[in-house]
N, C-alpha and C positions, 0 to 999 in steps of 0.2 A: 480025823476032822476033815470035812470037805471044804475045799476052797471054791468059791463061786467064780465062774469065768466071766470075763468082761465081754459083753455082747457088742458086736460091731454096730456102729451108728448107722441108722437107716435114714438119716436126715437128708432131704433133697434140697435143691436150690429154692431159695425164696423168690417170690415175685419180684422183689426189688433187685436181687442179684441177676435174674434173667433180663430185666429191663436195662440194667447197667451194661451187660454183655451186648445186648442188641444195639444200645446206643453207641458203644465203642465200634461195633461192626459197621454201623451206618456212617459214623464219622470217618472211618478208614476208607470206606467205599466212596464217600464224598470227596476225599482227598485224592484217591487213586484213579477214579474213572476219568476225570478231566485230563489228568496227565497221560493216561492211556490213549484217550481220544486225540490229544495233541501229537503223541508219538505216531499214531496211525496216520494222521494228516501229513506229518513230516515225511513218513516213509513213502506214501503215495506221491507226494510232491517231488521227492527225489527220483522216483521211478519215472515220473512224467518228464522231468528235465533230461533224464537219461535217454528216453525215447526220442526227444527232439534233437539231442546231440547226435544220436545215431542217424537220424534222418539227415542232419546237416552233413555228416560224413558221406552218406550215400549220394547226396547231391553233388558234393565235391568230386567224387569218383565219376559220376555221370557227366558232369560238365567238362571234366578233363578229357573225356573220351569223345565229346561231341562239340569240339571247337568252341567251348565255353558258352554254348547256346542251350537255353531251356527247350524242351520239346514243345511241339505244337500238336497237342493231342485233343483238339476240340471234338474229334470224333468220339473219343472215350467220354468226354464230358457229356455228350448227348446219348451215347450208346450203352452205358452201363445200366444195370437193372434200375428201373424207375425213371430213367431218362433225366432230362434237365429240369430241375426245380419242381418236383412233384408236390408242391404245396402252394397255397394262396396267401399265407400269412408271412411273417418275418422269417428270414431275411429276404430282401428284394432280389437277390441273385442267388447263385448256388455255390457256396464255398467248399462243399464236401470234396475230399481229396482221394476218392477211390481211384481216380485215373493215375495219381502219382504212385500209388502202391503197385499198380500194374507196370508202369514205366520203370520203376526201380526194383522190380522183382529179382533181378540178378544181383543188385548191390545190397538189397535189404530184404531178405526173404522171411524174417521172423514176423508173423502176424501180430503178436502182442505189442510190437513196437509201434503199431499204428493206432493204438487206442489207449487213452489215459486210464490207468487203473482206478482212479477216483470216480470215474463215471460209471463203472460197471455196477449193475444192480440198482441203479436209480431209475425211477419212472420217466423222468424228463429226457434221459439219455436214450430212450427207446423211440422217440419221435422221429419222423422222417428226416428232419433237418440235421439230426445229430450223428448219423452214421450212413455208410454206403457200402454195399457188397461189391466185391470185385468181379463177381460172375454170378450166374444163375444157379450154380451148384449149391446143394443144401448145406454143405460145410464150408462155403466160401468165407474168406476173411471179411470181417466187418471193420471198416476204416472209420475212426472217430476223431480226426483232427480236421481243421479248416485251413484252406489256403485262399485268401481273399483275392490275390492278384491273378488267380486262374479261375475266376468265378463266373465268367461269361463266355458264350460260344460265338459271339458276334463276328461278322465279316463286314468291313475290315476289323482287325484286332483293335479293341479299345486302347487308348493311350495308357490307361491305368492297369492294363493286363499285360502279362509277361510272355505270352505264348511265342515261342520261336526267337526270343530276344536274348542278347547277351546281358550280363548284369549291368554293364555300363549303360547300354541302351535302355534297359528297364528303369534304371534310376532316373535317367534323363527324361524319358517319356512321362514317368510318374510325376516328376517335378513340374513339367510343362503342362500336365493335365489340370493342375490347380484344384484337385479334389479337396473340398473343405473338410471332409472326414479324415483325410490323411494328414493335412497340415504341411508345413515346410519340409522339404526333403533335401538334405545336404550330402547324403551319401548312403551306401548300403547298410551301414550300422544303424540307421534310423528307419529302415523300411521293414515293416512286419511281413514275414514270409509264411510262417505256419503258426497257428494258435490253437489253444483249447477251444472247444465248442462253448458258446456262452449265449445267454439271452438277456440283453440289457433291460433293466426295469423301466427305462425311460423311452425306449424305442417304440414308435407307433407300429402296431401290428403284432406285437408280442402277446401271445395269449396269457391271460391272467395267471394261470397255474404255472407258467414258466418264467414269469418276470423275475429277474435277478438271479436266475439259476446258472450255475457253472460248476465244473468239477471241484474247484478249490475255493475256499471262502474268500470273498471280497477282492478277488483278482484272478489273473490268469497268466500262464506261462506263454512266452512268445519266442519263436525262433526268428532271428533277423537275417536279412539277406547276406550279411557278411559272415554268417555261421555261428554267431554267439547266441546263447539262450539267456533270457532274463525274465524275472517276475515283474509284472506290471499291475500296479494297484488300480483297480477299476471301481470307481464310486457307484457305478450302475449295477453292481453285483452284490449279493448278500454275503 
């Protein structure tokens, strides 16, 4: 007597089952992608703060070896590739810090320390205002932070610029200058020294495609004259 063999089932997924699986995948992606995005933002923010802290240490070394005076390198301000302020729009001066990377080449030789990782690969970070080469070499380092207090090459040195000054004199002159954009100055802990590149949405002269742009959402990192780094919430940024 022959026994019939049970045939394996050839039943596939039903349309409802496929849709359920896709819905679950979409739900998981919706939950995970924002978390991954936040983790990436936090990682780049941490790297940016580390860059600024390393710059602070480099300046401490430099000042300790130069009678506590900042360099007067207005020659570099005008002589680096592109010259001084090669644009007609905002900002009204040239806060690019290519000159600082040249001056601190012995104290801080790592090129990546001079550019915020969150700005890499963004279209607005490739505009003239956002970076500066330290030489005409094709592989020259591109510097991507700003230093407002070294943003003009005028003679005599403006009261709100720090060329050749000690920190004490720099703070005193800045307070006496009464610059309304700076506000009250009570000490080096309140003086912005280095900052992320940014394009305020409310500043006259900022091109429409750049308004509110900055490496980090809704604010920027700032290195202060006393050496500490802090996040500053800026309502003018996205």
